[in-house]
N, C-alpha and C positions, 0 to 999 in steps of 0.2 A: 503493499501499500503505499503511497506516493501523496504528500500533501505540495502544491504547486502554489508559489507565490510569484507576483509582478517583479518583487525587488527584496533585496537581501534586509533592507530594514524592517520589512514584516516578519520575514523568516527568524531574524535574530531574536526579536520579541516573543514570536511563538515556542523558538527552541528553549527560551530563559524560561517560558511559564512551563513546558514540559520537563524541564530539568526540576523544578521547584516541585511539581506534580509527582516526579519519579515515573515520566510516560517513556519507557524505551524508544530512542529516535535516533537517527541519524542525519546531521545536518551538513548535506552535500554542498559543497560550496563554501565551508567554512574556511580552509587552509588555503583554496585559490582566491579567495577574497584577501586574503594576508597577502599572496604573492605579488598582488598589485597595489600595496600601500607604498606610501613613499618612505617610510621607516624600512621597509624590506629592500628596497632598492638600494637604500643608501648603506646598510649592511651590507648588501652583497657587493658594494663597490671595493669593500676591502680586498675582499675573496677574489673578484675579478683581477684586480692590480697584483695580486699576489702570481697568477698564472700566464698575464699578460699586462705587464708594465707601461704597454703602447696606447692603454686605453684611457685616452684623455678625458671621456664623457663619465667614467668613472671616477677618475680624480677628481673632477669638478663638483659632482654628487657629495664627498666628503671633504671639500676644501674646509669648510667652518669647522667641521669636528677636529681637523688637523689644526684647528687655530691659524689659517693663512687668511691674511687681510685679502680684500678686493685688489690693493694696490700690489701688494706682494705678488698676487695671482696674475698681474697683468705683467709685472715682471717676470715672471716663470714663463709666462707662453711667448713672451719676447725673446728671451734666452734659448726656447725649446727651437723656436722658427731658423735662429740664427745657427745653430748647432745642428740642427737636424736631428734634436731629442725628443722623447716624448715628454709631457709636464711632468710627471711622475719621476723620470730620469732626472731632470734638472733639479726637481725639488728635492730628492734623495742622495745628491751628488756629494753631501755635508758627512754622510756616515753614521750617524746618529739616527735618522730617520730611517733606514734600514733595517736598525735593531727594533724598531717598532713594530715594521711589517713582520720580522722575521720571527718575535715571539707567537705569531699566528699559524705558523707552519711546523704545527703538531699535530696528533692525531685527536687533540681536543680543541679544534682551531675554533669550533662555534663558541663555546664557553670564552676562549682567549679574546675574540672578537667582542662578545657580549659582555666581558668585563671592561674593556678599552671604552665603549662607548655608551656605556650603561649612565653617564652622567648626561648625556645628549636625547637618549629616548630610551624607553623599554624595550629591550630586545628579548625577553623571556619566552614570548610565544615564536619567535624567528628562530632562536635555538633550539627549541623543542622541535619544529618544524624540520631543521636541518637533521638533529640527531635520528630523528625519525626516519628520515628517506632511504630507500632501497639502496642508494649509490653508495652508502657508508658502511656496509657490511662486508669489506674485503680489508685486506690488511697491506694494501700497497702503500708506498712514500707518501708522506702526507701532502705534497703539491701534487701528484696524481690523483690523492683521493679528492681533494679540494676540485680538480681538474673534472673527474668523473662526475662529482656531485654537480657542478656547474652544466656539464653535458645534459645530465639527468633532468634537470630544472629546464633548461631550454625547450625539452620536448615535453614537459609535465603538462596534462590536462586534466581540465575541469573533472572531466567523468572516469579519470583514474581515482575518483573518491570512491564513487560507486562501487558497491561490493554486490555480487549476486546472491551470497547468503546472509541478509541483514535482520536483525530482529528489532520488530516495531516498525514505526513510521519513518520513511525517508523523505527530509525536507530539503526542496530544492527550488530553483525559478525554473520560470517556465522555458527559457532559453537552454537550461540544463538539460532539460526531459526532452528535446531533440532525439529522435531515433528510439525513445524507450518506451516501454509499456508496462503497465501495472495492472492487477485484478481491479483494484479500487483507486480512483482519484479524486482528491478533494482538490479544489480549486479554491484559496483564501483571498479575500479583500476586492470580490468584483464587485467595485465601485467605481462610479464616475470618477475621474480624476488620477485611479490608480491604474485602471485599465478599461477604457483608453486613458494612457496618460493625460494630464493637464498640458504638457508641452505637445501634444500632437494638435495642431491649429489649423492643419490645410489637408486636403482630401488623401494625399499620397501617404501622408505621416500616419492618418486615421486608417488607411488599408494596411499598413503595416503594421498595426497593433490587433487589426482585425485577423490577420494572419498569425498572430501570436496567439490569439486566444483560440485559434482553430487547433494549431499546434497542442493546447495546452489541453482541450478537450479531447482529443483523439489520441491521447496517451493512455485512456481508460479502455481495460478491454471489457468489463464486467458492468462497472457500477461507477457512476461519475456523482459527485456532489459537489455543488456551488454554494459558496457560502460568501456573506456580505458582512462589510464592518457597519454599526449603527449608521443611519442615514445623518444623522445630526450629533454630533460631541462637542465636546468643550476640549481645548488645548492650549495651556498658559493662557488661561483667560479670555482667550478669543473662540466664538463659537465658528464650528468647521461643518460646513454641508457637502455631503457627498452622496448624491442619490446611487441607488443601484444601477449597475454599468447597462448601457445602452446595448449592448452585445448579448445581456441576458435576455433582454426583451425582443432580440432578433433570433433566439430559439424558439421562442413561443409561436405555435401554428396560428 
């Protein structure tokens, strides 16, 4: 059985409610949502530079974490262009910076990086994601281990989180459900403004939302349940009106 939602905001709230109520479920997309976060990209910039010191974009992402000012970064870029080197190579020419990165080239590199950036952001979930990745179940040299992990991450897909044998409900977005089928499907939050999105302002965008709804309802093999949020609710002192989705009405004969 699956519960499909238009967005992660809705699914996160449902997952939390289910956890509190001890209802068995799997939130598909929880990990991939993490991989799209800014913190995740900045954290992984350290790892990318270990295996590829020519990655100037990765260096840019962590400039502030390395306490490099905008002015100093401009000087680094100028020197790199003049010498035909990468930004990281110019920055690390002093030697002590290499030691800073070399501490990560160990088998517990995730914890090492996590400790180094803990003052900038919370890397706890990211460290857990790395340590649980199948790319780390080997005894290669640490640098090769990091390289294999990054190769695995490059082809990581949302549906890698889906398991054939899962107890309880599977929560996922409508987009993530493409190509899958379940005996029972519950579609949550079928309100105007959610699906179709309030951003769908022209005919083409509205049609794209209608196709997404079609994807969702055709995931059900035997039973389809459509639910809606209250049409009128109060949020932060403001009254919010969200009528039942127009698409629900279109299903009626």
